[in-house]
C-alpha angles and dihedrals in degrees: 000000000000128000127247134192114221113241134165098270111358146037120239122203113235132160134338117261113272107213121212094024132112117285117245125195119239103045119090141178123222090260091059098251118138115249134195127277112211115250108253091204095057096092091051092049091052093048093044099089092048091047092051090049092053092047095049101040103029115019097041095047090046092054091046092052091046092053092046092053095053098042130077126222090277092056095252123135106262146143092226093114091055090051091051091048094050091047091051108110091222097052098084095043092046092050092048093045092049093050092045091051090050093049092046099044108035100055092047091049093049092050094043093047090048091054091046092048092052090049091051091049090058096048116097104178122040093015095135092046092051092048091049093052093049093049096050092102087059089073093052119092122235092250093050091048090052091051091049092054092042089059088051100045106032119108093266094034134120096268095058090044090054092049090048093051089049090052093240096123133032096207135014115279125220104231097170108064140091091260090068104040095160093055090045092051092045091050091055091047092052092046092050093047091051093045104044108026088092090067091060091041094058091051094048094045088055090048094050090050090057094057110100111242090219091075094059092040092053092048090049091052089055091052102261112155127225096267093044091052090048096051098037102037115013100040097047092047090049092058095103091050092044090050092053094044094047094049094046095046093045092052090050091047091058088054096052109140121129097056091047091047093052098042103030108019111179091343092077110038118195131180096256091048091052091050089053091048094051091047101046106020104034094029092223109136093177096062091040089055089048091057088050091052090051090052089049092050093050091047092052091048093052092044091055090046092053092045089054097041095045099038110175115220116245092244089057092049094057 
């Protein structure tokens, strides 16, 4: 039997009766028995632990880093840390390398994950197995991924051994040093693409699964080819997923550190690596925090750019 709230002239259906809970006045069944009014504080109680976690481990450290960046050693508000950061001889190279890695890795990962997601959507048998195999790198840490690729690309690694067996080289080549910056940069790009494409893939596979099949079937009936259906139906409907994947992967690309540290060391400086160096080698938390603020500023700028460029219509948001 449904629930009704007593009003002046009409009855309004509300919520089903919750048995075994406390009785609240104001909600009645047709037989006159008092029913339960849902607790309005329940959602806040359920979200409370997560909110406390975010405040303690994200908001508080962020405020602490922000204050460190804009204060000098005496605790006075100052831009001294920014001056030291800009005068650092590694600041410009680390900024350029970080941006170049982002521009080289993220577009390739988006395109590759999109192709893989479309392939998975067309597979009937073995779909879960294929998805599992492709997402294995997702369970590997950044440091472990760097070590894996170091064992492949170092002078006595698998890649040189393969080239030697094929007769393409006479002696092992050193791919990971400052004398070969293009190969070093390319090695980091390949390692990052292998390691983190699965993140984008999972998001796009979920987005493809939300697209109603009736749209493509109707377009096929009216004679639309595969590519036309992809560009006029699939790709526009994937915009929310592409937006999320692009923002997430770009933010993570600006924070690249472990793979670069293992493969490139000091030969390929990046912003996150410089922040680590100032914190633990130079023992200057202020300049380290300043690098972190710069990374945050760049991340916010690119996020706003993607939100503007890939605006999701209101009907797609609901």
